N, C-alpha and C positions, 0 to 999 in steps of 0.2 A: 413519520415513524417515531416511535418512542425509544427511550434509552435501551440499547441492546436489542432492539427488535430486528429480526432478520426477515428477508423475503427472497424469493427467486426472482431473477430479473433477466429479461432478454436484452439484446443489444439495442433494439429499437427504443427501449425505455431509458437507456443510458445517455447522458448528455454528451455533446461533442467534446467538451473539456475532459470528461471522464474517459471517453474512448481514446483520447490522446494519451492518458495515463496508462491505459491497457497497452497501447502500441509501444510506449517507452519501456514498460516493465517486460513485455514480451521480447523486445529487441535486446535488452540488457541480459535477460536470462539466456537467450540463445547465443549471444556473443561470448558469454563467460562460461556457459555450460554448467551452471550451478543449480542447486536444488530449488531456489526461489528467485524470482525477479519481482521488484516492487517499484512503485512510483508514487509520489505525493505531490499535491499542489498546495502551496502556502497561501496565506490570506492576501498576499499581493499578486497572486496569479503565477508566481514562479514555480517551476517544476524541478523535481529531483528524482533521479532514477538510480537504483542500485541493485546489486546481486548479493546473495549470501556470501559471507566471509567465513571460511572454514580452514583456519590455519592451526597448527599444533598449539600455539599459545594464544589464539584469539578466535572466538566464534561469535559472530553477530548475524542476526537474521537480516534479510534484505530490507524489511521494513524498519528495523532498528538502524541500519545504515542510512536510510532515507531521512529518518527523523533527526539523526545526528548531523547530517549534511544541512538540513534546514536550520537547525539551531546554530550551527557554526557559521551559517550565512546571515544570521540575524533575523530569521523569521520570527514573527510574534504570534503566529497562529497557523492553523491548517484548515483547509476546506474539505479535502478528499484524499483517499488513498486507494491504491489497487495492489493486491498481492496475488501473484500467479504461482501456484504451488500444487503439489500432489497431496498435501495434508488435508484432512477433513475439516479442520478448524484452525483459526489463528491463535497463536499463543497469547495468553493473558498478559504477559509482559509487553508484547508488541502493542496490544490495545491500550495498556496503561501508558506507554510512551506517547501514543497518539493523544490520549487525554491530557497528559502532562503539558504538551505543547498546544494542542488544539482546543482543549476543553470539551464540553459535551457537544454532541451534534456533528462530529466529523463523520462523513459518509465513507464507509470502508467496503470496497468490493473485493470478494475473494473469487478467483477464477482458476481454471486448470492451466497447465503449462502452455496449451495452445492459445490461450487468451479468451476462452469462453467463460463468461462470468456465471457463477453458480449460486452466489449468495451476496446479499447486501446487508450491512449492519451499520448502526450508528454508535458512536462512543457515548 
């Protein structure tokens, strides 16, 4: 896929590692009952899962929290991300954060709250 190319993807086309990210994002979103759940895998294979933060004085997307967690843990790159959301598209700021840490070519899966992937993009 080329930069920012998107496609529809079935679960049979998703790698086992990316399906693990779906499971983590789904469990996090369900546990916290928030708008979004996300998970990322860093260049060393470590995973980070988070939910949307929506406090009166702090709002951060689930993907933003994941990227921040990876940075705070010393990650030097990202391989893949999953965001489970009701939104029709991912925020440009979230994709920018992925590019900032992961560079070009990070695989980003967007799915519905149940964990069904509906779109795959690369940064």
